[in-house]
N, C-alpha and C positions, 0 to 999 in steps of 0.2 A: 308753802311749796306747790307750785303748779304741776299737776301730772300731766305729761305729754300725751295727747291723743294718738291712737294708732288707726291708721286708715288703710283699708284693703279694698281694691277695685277688682272685682271677679269678672272675667271676660269670657262670654259663651259664644263661640262662632256657631250661629244658628242659621245656616244658609239653606235655601230651598228655592227651586225653580218655579214652584207652584205659585200662581198669582194670588190664591186665597190663603196662603201661609200667614198665620198670625203670631207663630212662635210656639216653641216646645218648652216644657218644664224640664229642668235638669236635676235629677235627684241628687247626684254627687255634690254639685255646688250648693244646693239648698241645705244638705247635711253639714257641709263645711261651714256655711254661714251661721247656722243655728248653733253649732258646736262652739265656734269662736266667740259668739255672743254670749254663750253660757260661762265659758272659761275665762275670758279676758274682759276686765272692766275698761271702760273708756275706749272702746273699740267702735269704729264706724266702717260699715260695709256697704258698698254700692255695687250694683250690677250693670255691666254693659253688654247687651245682647247684640251681636253683629250679624245683621240679616241681609245685608248687601254685600255680595262677593266683590264688588268694586268700591267698598268702603275706603274713604280716602284719608290720608294723613292729616290733613287740615282739620277735619271734624274730629279725629282722634286726639290731636293736640289740644284742641278746645276742651274736650272731656276732661283731659289730664290737668289742665290749668285750672279748671273749675273745681275739681274734686281734690287735687293735690294728694294723691296716694303715696304711702311709704312702700307699698308692695302691690304689684299687679299679678293676680293669679289667673292662669288659663286652664281651661280643660280642652282635651283634644282627642279626636279620633284620627286615624290615618288620613281621612279625607279633609279634615278641617286643619291639619297641621300646617299647610302652606299659609294659612291666615295667621296662625300663631307666629310662624317664622317672620312673616311681614311685619306684624304689629310689634313684636318684641324688638325688631330692629328700629322701629320708630322710637320706641322708649328710650333705647341707648343713644339715639341721635339727640333726644331731648335732655336726658339727665342720666348719669351713671349712679345717682343716689337712690334711684328707684329699683328695687329688686324685682326681677321677673322670675316667676315660678310657673311650671306647668305640671299638671296631673292628667289623669285619664288613661284609657286603655292603650293608646299609641305609645306613650312614653313609659308605660309600665313594661311593655314587651320589647321597647327599643330605647332604654334610658341613655345609654352611651352614645348611640347614634343621634338621638334627639339633641343632646348637648353639643355634640360636634357639628351638627348641620344647622345651628341656629345661634342667636345671640342671647338665649335663655341663661340666666344665672344658675337656676336650680330646676331639676325635674324630680317629681315624686313617684316612686315606684310602689304600688299598692294603694291601700286606703289612705285618703289624704287628711283625715281629721287631726290625727296626733302630730303628723309632721307640720302641718300648717300652724297649729298652736305654738310648737317650738320655734318655728321660723319667725312668726310675728313677734313673739316676745324677745327673741335674741337680736333680731335684726333692727327693730325700732330702738331698743334699749342700748344695744352695744355695737351695732353695725358689723355684726359677724354672723356667719351661717352655722347653725348647730350640727354636730355629728350625731344624729339620731336615725333610727331605723327609717328607711325609705327615702332619705335625703341625699341625692346624688348631685354633685357640683364639681366645678373646675377648681383646681388649686395647683399653682406652679406648673402649668401645662399638663396636668394629669387629671384624670377623672377619679373623684373620691366615690367609692362604691359603698353605700351604706345599706345594702341589702333591701329588705322588704318591710313595709309598714302594714299592720293589719289590726283591724278592730275585731277581737275575738267574740265579744259579747255585744251584739248590735243593740241589745236593751239599754246599754250604757249611754247611747246617743240620745239627744233630745229629739222631738219631732223635726222634720225638715222645716226650713225657713220658707214657708209658702209665701209670706209677705214680700220676700225678696224679688218675687216675680209678680207681674200684673195678672195673676192666675186666671181670673174670670174673663179676661181678654185674649187668652191664648187659644190655640187651636181646640183643645179639649174643653177647657173651661167655658168658652163662648157657646159651646153645644151642650152644656150641662153635664159634661163627663169629667169625673174626678180621678186622676191618676195617683196610685200609690204603689210602693215597692217594699215588700216585707222580707225580701231575701237578697242575698248576693252570691253569684256564682252559679255554675252549671257543671255537672259531672261527666257530661257526654263528650265524646272525642271526634266529632265530625271533622273531616279534613280541611274544610273551607273556613273554619271558626277559630278565632284566637283563643277560646276557652281552654283548649288542651295545653297551650303554651303557658297561660297564666296559671292553670292548675299545677303545671310542672314546677313554676317558680314558687308557688306556695308549698308544694310538697318538698322541694329542696330546702325550704326554711322550716320543715317540720311542723307545718300548720295546714289547716284544712281551708280550702278555697270556698266551699259551699256552706252558707250560714243562714239561718232564719231567725227573725225576731221571734220571741216567744208569743204564744197565742195571746196572752194578757196584754203585752206590749202592743201587738198589732191591733187588737180591739180598741185599746186606748187611743192609739194614733188615729184610727178611723174616725172614732167619736169626735176628737178634737178637730179633724178636718172637716166633717160635715157641719159641725157647729160653726166653724169660721166661714164656710161657704154653703149657706142654706139653699141656694138655688141649684146646687148639684143634685141631679136626680139619678144618676147612674155612676157606679164606681168601676174603675178599670185597674186591676192588679197587674202591673207591668213586669212582673217576675218571669223569668225564663220558663219555669214550670211550677205553678202554684201548688199542685198536689204531689210534688216530688216525694215528699215524706208523708206517707199515708196516715200515719197515726197523728201527725201534727194537723194535717189537713181536716181529718174527720172532727178533731177537737175544735178547730177554727170554725169549720162549717156550722157545727151545732151552736157555738156561741155567737156567730155572726147572724144566724137566723134569729136567735132569741134577743139579741142586743142591738143590732143594726137594722136588719130586715130591709135592704135595699137591693135592687137589681144590680148585677155586676158582670163584668167580662173578665176573663182570664185566658192564660195560655196553658196548654197541656200537650205532652208528647204522645203521639198516637198509640205507642206500645203500652202506655199506662192507663189507657181508657178502658175501663170495665164497667159492668153494671152497677157495682157498689159506688164507684167514683161518680158515675152519671146521676145516680139517685141522689147522692150528696149534693152535687151541683144543683139539681132541680129543687131540692128540699131547701137549700140555703139561698137561692135566688139568682144562680148563674143563668144569664139569657144569651150569652155569647162566648164561644170557645174558639180560640186561635190554635191551629195546628200546623206543623210544618210538613208539607209535601216535598218542597224543594224541587225535585224532579219527578215527572210521572213515568220516567223510564227506569225499569228495575235495575238495570246494569249501571247507569249513571248514578242512581240514588245510593245503591249499596256497595258497588265496587269502586266508584270514583269519589263519592261524597262520604262514604262509610257511615250511612245513616243507620244501617242494619234494621230497616223497617220494611216488612214485606207489603206488597200491594193488598193482600188479604187483611193485613193489620190495619191499613188505611181504611179499607172498605168497612171493617167491623167497627172502627172508631167512629167514623162519620155516621154510619147507620145508627149506632147507639145514641149519638148526640141528637141527630135529627128526629129520631123516634120519639124523644122527649121534647121536641120543638125548641131545641137549643140551636141558635143561629151559628153557622160554621164558617169561620174565616180562615183562609189558607195562606200560608207563606210559601212562595215559589221563587225559583231562580232560573235564569237562562244565561247563555254565553258561557256554560261550564266548559272546561278543557275537554277537547275531543268531541264535544256534543255535535251531532249531525242534525240535519233538518228533521228527520224522522223521530229522533230522540227528543227534539224540542216539542214537536207536535204531540208527542206522548203526554207531555205535561198538560196541554190543552185538553186532550182527550180524557185524561184521568179526572181532572176537575169537573168536566162535564159529566162523566159517568157517575161520579160521586155526588153530583147535584148539590155542590157546595153553595153557599149563599153569596159570599164575597171572596175575592182573591187579591192578594198583594203580590206583585212581581218586581224583582230587582235583577240587576245584572251582576254576575259573578265578578268579584275582584280578588286578586291573589294577595291576601295579606301576608306580610312577612312573618316568618317563623311558624307558619301553617304548613301542613304536609302538601297541600295543593300549590302553595307558592314554590316549594322546592321542586315539585314535579313540573311546573310551568318553566322554571329556569333550566331544569335539566333537559327538557324537550325543546327548548328554544321557542316556546309558544307565545312569549310576551313581545309586544311591540316596543314598550318603554316601561320604565319604573316609575313613571309619573304618578303622583297622587291626584285623585279627582275630588273636586269639592262636593259634587253631586253624583253619587255613585249610580243613580238610575239613568244617567245621561250617555254613558259612553263605555265601550269595552276596550281594554288595552291589550287583549289577546289578538293573535293572528287568526283572522277568519276571512273567507271570501267576501267580496262586496255584497253578494246576494244574502249570505248568512248574517252579515252584520245588520242588514236591513230588516231581516226577519227577527233578529234579536230585539232591535229597537221597537219594532211594530208590536211584538208580543208584550213587552213591558208597558206599552201604552194602551193596549187593547185586549188584554187577556180575558177580562170580565166579559166584554161584549162579544168577542169571538166565540168564547166558551158557551155562552147562552145561545147564540145562534146555532152553533154546532149541535147543541142538545135539542133545540127546537125542530131541526130538520129531521126527516126520516133518515135511517142509517146510511143508505146508499148515498143520498144527496148530501148529507153532512160530510162524507169523506171527499166527495167531488168538491164541494165548497172549500174545504180545508186545502186540498191539494192544488186547486187553481189559485187560491189566495196566496199560497206560500210556494208556488211554482217559480222556477228560474226566470221567466219573462216578467212575472208580477214583482218578484223580488229586486229585479234590476231597474224596472221602469215605474211601476205603480207605488210600491211600498216607500221609496225614498220620498216621493211627493207626498204621500199620506203622513209620513213621519214629520216632515217639515210643517205641514199644515196643522197637525196636532200639537207640535211644540208651540206654534204661534197661538193656538187657542188657549193652551195652558198658561201662557205668558200673559194673556189678556183677561183681566179680572171680569170684564163684562161677558165676554164670550164663554169663558170657563164656567161661569155661574149658570148660564143658559143650558150648557151642555150637561152639567151635573144635574140640573133639574130634569132633563130629558132622560138621562140615564136611571133616575130613580124610578121611572115607570117600568124599566126593564129589570134593574137590580134593586131589590127591596132594602131599605136602610135597616140597621140592626135594631132590635127591639131595645126599648128603654123603660117601658112601662111607667111613663111619667104620671099617668092619671092616678095610679095607685099610691103616689106619694105627694099629691097636691095638698092633701090635709096636713101632712108633716111639715111641708115647706111653709105653709101659711102659719102654722103654729109657731114655728121658729121665728 
């Protein structure tokens, strides 16, 4: 008896406008792939990373004909869902025998809408490992969709609601399938940076973030959203990772907040120093930074910490975004980190509802005053089921409900022409402008900022500057030269490569 093989094609919409983009690693797809390979014999899994927003149907059909999958599984954010809608339609034009499944944060919080607005057969609400195992087995063997937790689908013009799927114990999952991705040629891997994620979920209730909606979904199902792998499992996974990729010299823990659970973190830091002893980056919430945490960072090898400022204006940050983080808390956190020579990377946001020119400038001012090393800036987007989405709708502040593939490119809120140009300019230049502002004497720095962001400049100069900078970012040759020039002004994050040359050679 010949056992029929089971073929799954995983599709990752990995779109970026940056000319140097080599691709991201997706933890969710990597975990699903390794779990399916562990649980299901005779399974074959392939990955299709879609990096071109103009990806065409002919190329996709050729991929399908070559691999001949039984199931195509997508992951999706709000911004990438239009890609999923388009490709799932192509699948149905080709064959109704291929089951289309989509998971990810967008469909978890909008499962019914995702099914009604696309030609997807199934969406997965929650963690995807267990539902995908059930779907692969039942669809390939019997041609039916299982009624298991987390599996939503259409049946006789109705939506079958199967609640939420959750992996309670992350230790039960195998290591992510790093081999599914060409890891060392991705953005991080090509720079010697190794990304890992040791937890799922965030307990905070910021109004712009989907976390509070997802946490409510988990709470309604009498289960916890925030989970960490045990320290033992985490250390084991890290060891396996660096053994597989010996050229990695710095690790990046991509968790929302690595030291969220202090007792877990102190145990982890001690074992990490003893058993791994590599430099690493992580994220931390400013209000959780204290001398004990920073000492543990330094002792265990943390060389870069990412913290969320979001807005430098106290009213916007705490009244609108509900961050509940005072300016003094930010000052204390950054001061403690920099005192110990930890490179500080901040997350910022502009184009926030009701944000004025002065409030936007406060974000530049605060980053300068804190003397942070590197800044990331994005444009606010009103994600559905967030408090700010409801506010935007109530106040009529939105131009459209359209989804944007690249969320740093455009705001969908109603701002004046001048303010829109200030928003785009800040996203593109916040690091450079902040460094210039800091380098100038106090009086001159304010004059510089006010002239640059004045109404005449914002109407006539900034639009041209924005267009030119977009052109540069789209040109691989020009972007590379500009990045090298900026390195002279903005230092790169520490990686302490020399310390680990011996370990790399040994391996």
